[in-house]
N, C-alpha and C positions, 0 to 999 in steps of 0.2 A: 475284507467287506469293500463295498466299491465306495471310494471318496465321491459325496453328493456333489461337490462342488466342481471335479474333474470335468473336464469336456469330452465328450463321449463322440469315438470316431464319426458318426452318422452325424453328428451337429458341423464336423469339419468337412465332410462332403455326402452330398446327398447323392452322387451317382452312386449305382448298385455295382460293388465290386464282382466282376464276374470270374474273378482266378483269385478267391483271398489266398491260396498255400503260395502261389508266386508274389502276392503282397509280404506277405509273412516272410518269404526267401530274401525277400531286397531289402526287409527291418531287419531280418537276423543280421544281414552283411554290413549293413551299417552299424550296428551294435558291437558287431566283432571288430571291426576297423577303430572303433571308439576304444575298445579293450584294448586291443594288441599297439596301436600306434599313437592312441591320445583323441581329444576331441579336435586340436589342430589339425589334424591329418584329416578326420571327418570330413570335418567342414571344408576344407580343401577340395577334397574329391567330390563333394556335395557341391562348392562354388562350380566347380568344372564341367560337371555334370548338368548344371541348369544352361549352362555358356553353351556347352554343345546342343542342347534341345532348343533353346533359342537360334543358335548358328542353321539347324536343319527344318527352321520352320514350325518346330511343335510350338501349340498354344499352350504357355504356362505363363504365371505372372514371372514380370519382368523382374531380373537380378537389379536393385536399387543402387548397388553398391558396389566398388570392385576393390581390391586391395589398392592400399595407398602406393601406388607404384604406377610408371609410365603404362599407357595404354599400349603403343607402339614400343615393342623391344628395342634393343639397340640392332640385333642381327636383321630385323625388317626395315630398319631405315632405308628409305631411297637416296639414291646420290642426289647432291645438290647440282644443281644447273647452275652452275657459275662459278665464280672464283673465290672462294671463301676468305683467303688471305686478304683479297681486295676490300673485300664487304666489312671485316674486320678494320680494316683502316678508315673506311666512310664511317662507320659506327663510331670509334674511336673521335673523329672529327666533329660529329653533332653531338655526342654526349660532351665535350668540352664546352662548345659554343653556348648551347642549352645553358650550361653551369655558368657560364662566364656572362649570359645576356642578364639573366636574373640578377647573378652577382654587381655586374655593374649599375643596373639601375637599382638597385637597394640603399644608393648611396642618396637617391630622391624620396624612397620613404613606400614606393610603389608598390613594393611588395612582388610576390613570383613562386610560383614551387618549381624545387629543383629535384624533390625525391621520386616522381612517380614518373616521371619522363625516365630516372637512370634506371626504374626497376624494368622499365617497357622497350627500351630501346630495340632489345630485339624482336619483340612482337612487329613493331611497324617495319624494320628494315628489312627482313624477312619478306614482306609483304610487297614492300616498294620496289624491292628488285625482284621480286619472282611472281606475283601473283595478282598484284591491282592494277586492272583495265584502266587506263587512263579515257578522257575525252576525246581524243584523237581516234580512237580506234572504233571499227564498226560499232554500230547501236548506240549506246547510252555511256559505254564504261560503268563501272561499280561505283557502288556508292559506298564512302568513308565514313563510320561516326566514330570521331577520334574523341579519348578521354580528355575532358576537356583541360584537366589540369596536366598534359603531357603537352600542351601546345608548344611550350617551348623550345621542345624536339624536332617539332614538325617546322617551326622557323630555322631552325639550326639548318635543316636538311635543305629548305629554300634557299638560304644562304648560299649552301655549298653548290647546287645547282645553278646558282646566277638570278633566281627569281626575287631574291631581298641583299640587299647592301647593311653594310655596319649603320649606316644611317638609321636603315628601320629598326636594326636589332638594338641600337642606344633609344629607340623610341618605343619600347616594349611598356604598354601600360601608360604612354603617353602619348593620346590623340588629338588632343587639340590643335596641335599645330598642321594636321592634316597627312603627316606621312608616317604616324605613328602606328603600333600593332596593338591590335584588342589582345586584351588578357586572355581569354578563351575564343575558341569558334565560335566566329559570330560574323554571319553573310552581312547583315546590313553594314558592319565597320570595314569589312575586309571581304568584297564580293568577288572579286576573282581569285580567292584562294578558299575561301572557307563553303562548304555548302548546307552544312547541319549544325546547328547552336546546340549543344550537350551538356552546358557545364549545369543547367537545371536537373541535378542529376535523377537519375528514373526515368525521365522523359525520352534519352536518347535511346534504349533499350525497346521502350514502346513503339518509336518512331518509327525503329528500326524495322519491327516485324512488319508494322503495316506498309512502310514504303516495300518491302518483298512484296508482299501483297499486292500492292497497288502495282506494280510492274507486271506481275500474273494479270492480273484487268485490265492492263491497256494490251499484251498484247491477246488475250482472249476475246477480247473486243474486237482486235485489228485493226488498232488505232498505231500502233507502233511494235514492231517486233522485239522485244527488250529480254528475250529469253537468256541472251549471254551477259546479261550484268548480275553482277552479285553485290550483295548488302553485307558489308565487315561493320561488325557494330565492337567497340573496344570499350572495355568496362571496366569498374572496379570492381574487386570482391568486397569491398563496404558498401559500395551502391548498390548493390543486388539487396541490400537492406529495404530499399525504396519499393513501397507495393506497386508501383508503375514498371520497375521492372521486371518482375515476374506476370504481370497482371494476362497478358497476352500470351502465354507459352504455349496453351492449349490449341490455340487458334494457330500457329505458324507450324506445330507437329499435324494438328487434323486436317489443314490445307497442302500438309508436306512440302514445306517450303524449304527446298534443298537449295535454293538458290539465298541463304541464309546463314552468315556464322556469325554467332558469338566469341568474342575473344575475350576472355575472363583473367585481369593482371591479379593471380591471385601474390599479393605479398603480404598476405596477413594482417595487413595495417589499416585503419582507419584513419580520419583524422588526429583522434586524441589516444591510440592505443590497437590492441588486436581487435580483429573483427569479432572472431570467437576464442577468445581467452582460456577456456577450460574446457572448447570442443575444437572440431575441424570442420572449418568451413568447405573446403573443397570436396570432402564427402557429402556434407548437409545439401552443397549447391549441385554435386553429382545425381543424390538421389531426386532432388526436386527436379531437374531436366529431365532424368531417366523417366521419371513417373510421368511427367508431359508427354513423352514420347520422340523426345530427341536425341541424337546420336550423340554421345558424349566421349572426347578424346581427353584424356589427361597426360598433360607433359610436366611431371613435377621435378624429375630428378637429371641432372647432368652426366658427364660421360665418366666421371670420376667416381661415380657410386658404380659404377659396372663390375669393379674389382669384390666389392663390398656384396652384391648381389649374389657374384657368384660362389663367397666363400658361403653363403647361407644355406648350409644344405637340411637344414632343420624346418626354416622359416621363420625363425626365430626373429630376424631383422625384422621381416615384413610385419611380423605382429607388433613389432615392437614400435615402427612407424604408424601403424594405424592404432595406436593409444595413446602415441605422446601428444597432448593437446597445443594447439596451435601458440599459447603463449611459450611454453615453453622450448617450440622449436625456435620461435625468435631470440630467448634466451641464448640456445647455444652457438646462434649467428655473433654473440657477444663473447663469448667466454673462450678460456685456454683449453686445450686438448685434454687435461687432464680432469677438468670437470665434466668434457663432455665423456670421457671414459669411465667415469663414477656415475654419473647420472642415467646416462642413455645405455652403455653398454653394461654396467652393473646391478641394470634390471633383471637379468636373465642369464644364467651360469653359461648356456650355449653362446649369448653375445660375448660373455668376458672371454671365453675363448677364442672366439674369431679377433677380439681387438687385439692381444697377444701377436697376431699373424700381421698389422699393420701397424706403421708409423705414425708419429703426432703429425707429418706433413700431411699424409692422407685424411687422417680425419680432420684437419682445420680445410684441408681443401675441399672436401665432400661436405662437412658444416657450413662452412662460411663463404663458400661461392660457386658451389655445383650444385644449379638448379636449371629446370628443362627450359626454362623461361629466359635462359642467357646464354643458349647456345643452338646457333643459327641452325644446325643441323636437325636437333629436337625440335624446335619453331618449323622448319621445313618439312619434316614429316608429318606435323600435325596437320599443317596447312594441306598438303597435299592429299591427306586421308579427308578433310572436310571437304574439298572442292569434288571429290572425287565419288563423296557418298551419294546415294540416291534417295528421294525416298521419303526424307525427314531432313529438318535444317541440323546444323550441328555446334556444341558449345567446345570451344576449346578452354581447359581449365589451365592455366599455366602457371606453375609456381614459381615464384621470382623472391629476390631481397629489394624491399623498399631504401633507394639510396645506395643501391650496389654501383661500384668504383666511386663512390665520392669520398670513402676513407672510413676508419673507426669511428670517426665522429657523428654519422650522418646514418649507415648503414644499421637497420632494424629497432633504430631508435624512436622511441613512441614520439618524440616531439618533431621527428623531421619533417613531417608538412607545414611546420610551420616555420623550420629553419631556412632562411630568403639567400645565405651568402657564404661562399667559403673564403676561408683565411689566404692568405698569399702562399702561405707554407702548405696548405691542404691543396691548393692547385697544383704547387709544384709534386706533391706526391701523386697527384690523380696524372700529371703527367706522363710520370715515370712508367705508372701502372698502365699506362693506356700506349706507351712507348710513341709519343707526338713530337716531333723536331720542333720545339717551342725553347728558345734560350732563355735563362733567367736575365740577361737584357733586355727582354721584350718585356718583362714588367716594369713599367716606368710610372714613378712616382707611388708603386702599391697597386696599381691597377693591373688587372686579368686583361692580358691582351686574347683579340679574337683570333683564331687559327683556321688557315684555310691553304690548302697545298700548292693553290695556282688553276686559273681558269681552264688552263690546256695541261693539267696535271694527270696524270693514268686515274688516278681516283674520280675526279670530275669527269671525266670523258666515259670511264667505265659507268658511271651512274647515269649519265644522259644516254647513254647507248641502252641501256636496261630500260629507261625508262620508254625510250623512243620504240623498243621493240614488244613496250605494255602500250602503247596508244598515248604517250604524249604525259607531262607530268601529272603528279597527285600529290597530296589534295588538290582540286581545282574546281572553280564553278563555272559556267558558260551560260550567258544571258543570249540566245541565239535571237539571231535577227529574224524574226518573225513577222510577217505580214498580218495587218491588223484582222480580226475575224469580221467578215464580214457583219454588219448590223442587221437585226432582225427586221423584218417588215414594221411599217411605222402602222399598219392596220392593227397588229398584234396589241400595241400598247394603245392606240387610240380607241380602240372597243371599249375601255373602260372608264372612257370620257364622260359619255351619256348616263352613267349611273345605275342603279338597279332598281329605279322606279319606287315601285312598293314591296317588291321582294326584299326580305331582311337577310342580309350578306355578311355573316363575320368577314373581317379583314384576312384572317389565317385564310378562309375559301379562297379570298380573291387571290393571296396569293400564289398559292394551289393551281387555281385554273390559269394563271399569268403564266407558271412554270408550264404546267400541260402543253400551254402553244408553243413555249419558247422550245420545248425538247422535241416540237414536231418540224422546226424549221428544218428547212433541206441540207443547208449550208454548215449549219453550229448545231443542229438538235444534238447531234449523235457526242458533241463534246462536254453536255451538261453532264455531270454526276449526282445526281440524288442522293442524299445520307442522312438515313433515320435512327434513332437507337429504339429499335422495338416499338414505334408508337404511330407509325402509319396512320392506321385506321383513325388515331385520335385526331390527325389532323386533315384526315380526307383524303390520303394520299394511296388509298387503295387501288383506285380505278388504274393507278400506272402500272400495278402488279403484273397484268397479263399483256398490257402493250409493252414495257419496257423490261421487264421480266429482273427478278432479284437473282444479282451475280454468284455464282456456286462454281466454286473448281469442277464439281461432282456434275452439274447439271441438277437433272430432276430425277432420283432414282426411286421416287414414289409414285403414288396416285394421290393428288391431295384430296383433302375430305371435301373441301370446295367445288370440286370438279365442275360441277355442274351448274355452277353462279357465274352470273356474266364477270364477275371481280375476281375470277379465281386466286388463289395462290400460286404463283406461277416462278420456280428458279429455273436458270436456265445458265450454262458456262460462258457464253456472251451476254447475258443479263446488265442490266445499266444502273440499277439501284443497289446501294451497298446497304443492306440493312442488318445492322450490326449487333441487334439482341441487347439487351439492359446495360451497355457501356458507354457512357458519354466520351470517358477518355482515350478507349478505341475507335470513336465515331472523329472525336477531333483529330486522331492520327490520322485517320483516314483524309479527314477533309486538310490536313497540312501536306500528305503525299501530292493530292489531287490539286490543289492551290498554287504547287511548287514545280509540278510537271512541266512548265514552260522553258525553266532553266532545268532542272534536272535530265530531262529526256528532248527538250524541242518540242513540246507537243502544249500547245494551249488547251486546259482544259478549265472546265466553270464549275466546282462544285458549288453544290448549295447543303448546307447542313441543319435541318429544322429540330427544333427542340425544343421540351418544357423551357419555357425561359428561365424560370427558377434554377433549374438545372444546368446551366449553361454557364456563366460569368462566375459565377458563383460556387460551382464545382470545379471547373477546367480554366480559370484565368491564367494559368500558370501556361498550360499550352496555348492561349490564346497569344500570348506572349512573347512564343515560341512561334508562333505561327508568324509574326509581326519581325523578329529577329529573323524569321526565314525570309522575310521577302514575299509572302503568301498573297495570293488573289483568292478571291471569291466571295459567295453571299454564306453570312450566318445569319439565321433565322429565329429568333425567341418567342416561339408561339404559344400562346394562351396568357400571354402577358399581363403586366399589372397584377395590383394588388388587391383589386375589389373584384375582377371579372371571373375569376373561378370560383365559382360558387361551391360551396361544401367541403373544398379540400384543405383547408385550415392553413394554419401559419407556413408549413414546412412547403406546400406549394404557391404562397402569396407573393408573389418577387414584387417589390417595392424598391429596389435597388440595383439591379443589373446596370443602367444606365449610369449611376455614378461609376461601377467597378469599368465599366465600357471605357467610361472618360478619360481612366488614366492611361488609357493604351494609344502612343500615338498614331499608330497604323489603322486602327478603327475609326471609320466614320460611321458613327451610333445617328440612326432614325427612329423617331418614334411617329410614324407616319397614321393619321386619322381615319383615311379614305383611300379606297381600292384606285382612283386613279393618282394619287399621292407615290402608292407602291407602284404604279406602272412609271411614272416619270423617274421615280430614285434608282428603278434597275435598269431601266433604258440608259440613265445616265452613268450608272457604276458600269455596264458592259462598255460604254464607248470609252470610259477612262480607263479599267483595268484590261481590257481586250480591243480595243479601236485604236482611234487618233484621240491621244490624252493631250490635252490644251498646255500650250507653254507653259510652263513654271509646276504644270500638275504633275506628281508622283504616281504611277500607274501601280506601284507594290504597296497596295493596300488592300484592305478589304470592309465591307459593308457590313454592319447588323444592324438588324431592321427588327423591330418589336412589332407582334400582331397580336390580332386579339379572336379567342374564340365566342364573342357577343354579339349575335344575330342583330343586323339594324341597317336600313336602310341607306345605299348607299348613293351620296348625291352625285348630281351633273359636275364636271368641272366648270368653276367660273369663267366667264367669259373675260379677256382682258388680256394686256399685255403683262410679262415679267413674272406670270402666276408659275410657270416653270422654275424659272430662274430662284424666284423663292421660294418652291419646294425645296430643290436641290440646296441652297444655300441654307434652309433652316427655318423662313418666318416668310407669309404672306396674309393679306388680308381675305378672308374667306367671303365675309360681308360686312354690309353697314346695318345700324336698323331701319336704313333708310330702304336699302337692295332686300331686307327681309319683309318688307310691307307691315311695319309696326307703326308707323306714324307717328314718329313723337314729334311735341311739340315744337315749337321754331327755339324754345330758349331753354330746352330741357336740360337738365345735366347731362354729362357724356363720360363714359368710361369706357377704357380699351380691356377688353377680354382675351386672353391668350391661353391657347388648350392645345395639347397635345395628346396624339392615340384617342384611346376610347373616351378620356375627358371634355374631348371636344362635342360629345353629344349633350352631356351634362351643361356644359358652358351654353350651348344651344338655346338649350330649357330655361337656363338662368336670364340670357337677354331678353328672352318674352316674360318671362316672370317679372323682369325688370321694368319693362315697359309697359305692361298691361296693368301691372298692381301697384307700381310707386313711379311710374313718368320719368324712369331715367331710360335714356338711350346709350344702348350698346353697342359698340362696333366689336367683333369677331375675328380674331386672327388666328389661323392653323400653323403651331410651333413644330413643326416635322424634327427640328433637328436642336434641340438647346447647346449640345456640345460644339457642332459645327459654327453656330453663330458665336460662342465666347472663343473659338479658336480664331476665328477671322479677327475677333475683336481684340486678342492677344498679338497677332500679327499685327493689326494697326498700331497696337501700342509701343511694338518694336522698333517699326517704322517712323515712330515720331521721334522715338530716340536717336535715329539716325538721320533725323531731321528732314523727313518724306510727312509731306502731307497724306493723309489717310483717315476716309471716316469709316469706323465700323459698318457692318452691311446691318447688323441692328436698329444703329441708331438711323440710317438712313432712312429704311422701313418704316420706322414709328415716328420719322421726324413730322411732326407739326398734327398729330393724331392728339385730338382734344382729350384733355381729361388724364386722371391717373391709370395706372395700367395693374389689372389684377391677373398672374397668370395661375394655370391649375394644372396638374398632371397628376395619375393616376400611380406615380413614384412618390419618394422622400421629395420634402421641399427643396433638396440640397440639388435636385435637378433643374427645375427652373431657375433659382437660383444663380445659376452658373454665369446668367446674361446682367443681374441685377444691375452690376456697376456701371454698365453702358447705357442703360435705359435712362434719358431725361426726364422723363415723366417722374412723378411717384410712384414708387415699386412695391409691393407685397403679392405674396404666392398663397396658396395652399397646396397640400399635397399628403399624401398617406403615409405619415411617419409612423413609426413603431411595428410591432410583431401583426401579421395579418390574424384573421379569425376564419371560422366557417359561419357561414349563415348567408342569407340570400344577396343579393348585389345591391338593392338597396340600403339594408342593413348595414350593412358592409360601408356604404358610402357615406350611412349619417353618420356612422360611429368615427370615421375618419376625417367627418366634417369636409368633403368634395361632393357633397349631393349638390343639384342645382339650388335647393333652398339654401344652403349654407353657403355658396356663391354669392347670393343675392345678396345674404346678412353681412359677407364681408366687402363687399361691393358698396353696398351702404355707409358701411362703417367708414371704408377710405372715402368715400365722398362727403361724410357728416366731419371728417377731420379737417376736412377743406373750408366746410361751411357753406357747400354746395346743396345738401340737403340738412332737413333737422335731426337732431340726435337722438330726437323720440323714434324716428322711422325704426332705427335698429332696434330698439326695445320694442317695438311692436311688431317687426318681422321675425324677430326673435319668437314670441309668444305664439304670434299667427301661425307660425312651422313647427313650433313644438319644438325648438333647438333650446 
């Protein structure tokens, strides 16, 4: 009787079987092998058949996992192009100095990591000696994303080649004196060495993918040919749990980024213990990367295992390696030969017989020391395979031992990530293991010495010659002597000065119109990099599609459905727009690559990334820190901003706090412009500062964050008068007075100063009129374009006073002599305008949209938060009543009149 739950053949394959008899013969052959030689032999034959089919280009689902052995067999390893013995001596010095540096610093309690580099030393050394192209070669050299916790080893190598001194090493993690070394790769702290900040784990792999993709973009657009640049990302197996680590794997394979290699240091340990205690992280990662379309190279076992594999005539060893969980492999690293014989070999009769043929020394060599990631020949073979592979990115899964060569107290111990020093005896054991010429007498007062073979030693000469042949030192960051970009014509910006008349224009649309004009500039237009996360139509940018094109390495292989429309969807190989789909993280990675091209490639690019403001800082603030760390330049634009302007979307879209988060980033210049002409002034000044002639004392390595709104309103003309542009850039200027607004206040009318930012300026202007017409109060209106810049200027003034310098904050200068109290209003939390409160000499109060957003009309939402014009009037009257300038009953009357 047929099992009703069984899957029938027709359910597995809907293709008709044109030769059922042949199919049955193949199935019968498999059954025969299974019965005669066992299921393991049958599985082996099936895997090899599938591999052959894949190699012949037959379209079959990919084999996602291979055996737990090296992808490249020993017999196929290429000859290493260099002096392996010399490289072993260099690596030994680097291992020693990395451990010495961290240990010497431990007496100051500053910490440091030893075990990570100990496991990865050969992964770096092989690259530095044979693969990583420096900045002095043609093009831009390679881009290296160094694993953050391995930084001591990179410093040790820079010490060996003469780029660092003992003084530098002795100030690891002690930067305040000016000559110290940052704990991790950090361009802002050590800008001549580090290119990419990587220790916020997960961001390195994501950024590396988009950097490789941006390299292709630059080449395709004819900006610069960087086709020879290769991106190398060094990652930890534990780091791959971060969702950002694998978020863009499909992008890399989809676009065939064979200029990218991930090197994952699979030491099987994360910070607190095994990465996959009961499973196998290498196999998991292999399946994940193969499934995403990557080329996978596994480098697991060292040459000591060759003898064992030759003895494995039944496949029992390979099967056992595949089934032993990672935590048990870690345990073997710490146990004696008897335990390994019993637990590992004793699990299979064929392995018991194999173990009789090998001695204890061989077992300990294999299980304690011999890993593929610890042998230069194995690593070299993997790297050569990676750079030779075409059509897809490569991931190298290199198995290592965390704490390798540091002694039994470190190797594979769960706590080794937190272990910051070695004892004198442990250093001496390490010295003997590495065969370094360091005598006992050099340990003065128990302090471990640094080791160096001499500036003119064969080791240093070899190291420097290898780097010279590859294009100079690495890692290295270059700040190229770029000529300032020509400023766009003034008329591009001045066209916004006249306002929009009676036409309603949202500031989002004003910004997009400005960009449309700027990208048409003959000198700098091609350097703009528009970035959108699948919201171009929301922001009115679809008109850029046919003129600029959307970048795609394949161009447009289809006929677009809107081909007959003026603003059709156009993709092109040299497209200028990066339309990333629904990925704010990917868009930010794009932005970082573009914003640092001035250093990475010597080409100044001007990225602007426009996004729903709610999904900017809240979602990707860590990447914005990375952007500041990497000295990026460009424009972030939070569109549809504010808590009350996005009708109907509700609290998940109602942004009332982005400027608060942005204010925490020292590299972010945060602006909340109210009018189109303010946007023009800010962008013009940003281009000057970041890409033109920065003023003395101005740091060009900043980025601008502008909030723009989707609420259509008439855009006023720019007020006449001196200092308006300065006020816009610095954060505050007087937009009008009661008199200039033709409100005809009485000579003795009480007066108040109303400060508004962004869309709130319109409620403030309504309140100004209500105060005059219904309550006889004169109000002056100020546009606060940047609460944050006002605060930073005031903080600098405070610091100057502590140094004995007289300096008045700009906010105090601007408001000096202004009559009456100050009431500040924004569409954000009150915390935003309250940034300046302590430096305002007048009585100060504020209104803002605190709490969760809600779905409703704009008017209803503003009444809910108490920031509409009528609420502003009541708050203003209350402030004046406290001063005795209006009757207290006026406040109650106003509340009742307006239904508050």
